[in-house]
C-alpha positions as CSV (number, residue, x, y, z in Angstrom):
1,M,-0.3,0.2,0.1
2,K,1.4,3.4,-0.9
3,T,1.3,6.4,1.1
4,N,0.5,9.7,0.4
5,D,3.1,12.0,1.2
6,D,1.0,15.5,0.0
7,H,0.2,17.8,2.5
8,F,-2.4,19.6,0.7
9,F,-5.6,18.3,3.3
10,A,-3.2,17.9,6.8
11,L,-2.0,22.0,6.7
12,P,-4.5,24.4,7.7
13,V,-5.6,27.1,5.5
14,D,-5.5,30.9,6.6
15,P,-9.1,32.6,4.8
16,R,-7.6,35.6,5.5
17,L,-4.1,34.8,3.8
18,E,-6.2,32.9,0.7
19,A,-8.5,36.0,0.0
20,R,-5.8,38.1,0.2
21,A,-4.2,36.2,-2.7
22,M,-7.3,35.8,-4.6
23,L,-7.9,39.9,-4.6
24,L,-4.1,40.4,-5.4
25,E,-4.4,37.6,-8.5
26,G,-8.0,39.5,-9.5
27,F,-6.4,43.1,-9.1
28,S,-3.1,42.0,-11.1
29,R,-5.0,40.4,-14.4
30,L,-6.9,44.1,-14.1
31,L,-3.9,45.8,-14.1
32,I,-2.4,44.1,-16.7
33,W,-5.5,44.2,-18.4
34,L,-4.9,48.5,-18.5
35,A,-1.8,48.4,-19.4
36,D,-1.9,46.8,-22.4
37,A,-3.2,49.3,-24.1
38,T,-0.6,51.4,-25.9
39,T,-1.9,55.1,-25.3
40,L,-2.5,56.8,-22.4
41,E,-6.1,57.5,-24.1
42,E,-6.9,53.6,-24.6
43,R,-5.9,53.0,-20.6
44,G,-8.3,56.0,-19.8
45,L,-11.1,54.0,-22.5
46,R,-10.2,50.1,-20.6
47,A,-10.9,52.0,-17.3
48,S,-13.9,53.1,-17.9
49,V,-14.7,50.4,-19.7
50,A,-13.5,48.4,-16.2
51,L,-15.9,50.5,-14.1
52,Y,-18.6,49.8,-16.0
53,C,-18.4,46.2,-15.4
54,V,-18.0,46.6,-11.9
55,R,-19.4,49.4,-10.7
56,P,-21.2,51.4,-13.2
57,D,-22.7,53.6,-10.5
58,L,-19.1,55.4,-10.3
59,L,-19.5,56.8,-13.6
60,G,-21.8,59.2,-13.3
61,S,-23.4,60.4,-16.5
62,A,-21.3,57.9,-18.9
63,D,-23.5,54.9,-17.4
64,T,-23.6,53.1,-20.7
65,L,-21.4,51.4,-23.0
66,E,-22.5,53.8,-25.8
67,A,-21.6,56.8,-23.5
68,I,-18.5,55.6,-22.8
69,G,-17.8,55.6,-26.3
70,D,-19.5,58.8,-27.1
71,F,-17.0,60.3,-25.0
72,A,-14.1,58.6,-26.0
73,G,-14.7,59.0,-29.8
74,E,-15.2,55.3,-30.4
75,T,-18.1,52.9,-32.0
76,F,-20.3,51.1,-29.4
77,Q,-19.3,48.1,-31.2
78,A,-15.8,49.0,-30.0
79,V,-16.5,49.6,-26.2
80,H,-18.8,46.4,-26.7
81,K,-15.7,44.1,-27.6
82,L,-13.9,45.9,-25.1
83,A,-16.0,44.9,-22.2
84,D,-16.4,41.3,-23.5
85,E,-12.7,41.4,-23.4
86,F,-12.3,42.1,-20.1
87,R,-15.2,39.8,-19.0
88,L,-12.9,37.1,-20.3
89,T,-9.8,38.4,-18.9
90,T,-11.3,39.0,-15.5
91,G,-13.8,35.9,-15.2
92,L,-16.2,38.3,-14.5
93,E,-19.8,36.7,-15.6
94,S,-22.1,38.9,-18.0
């Protein structure tokens, strides 16, 4: 009979450390996605799209993808594609 030397189930997990690791993973994905834009304007657009996906109440009057696109000089389709990309990158459900 083979014994299992894996300590995965033997060591207790600190929920605070696990939560912090999960938060940092999500935050890192957000920052990498934001930094993937080539210009400052594109990064601002991505930040607005991220806010729209996570907390649209923080956007004020530009609380729709169409309004964000109008403000940034982009089409609704381009902004919608960014929102889909953000959700895919971060694992958020739409």
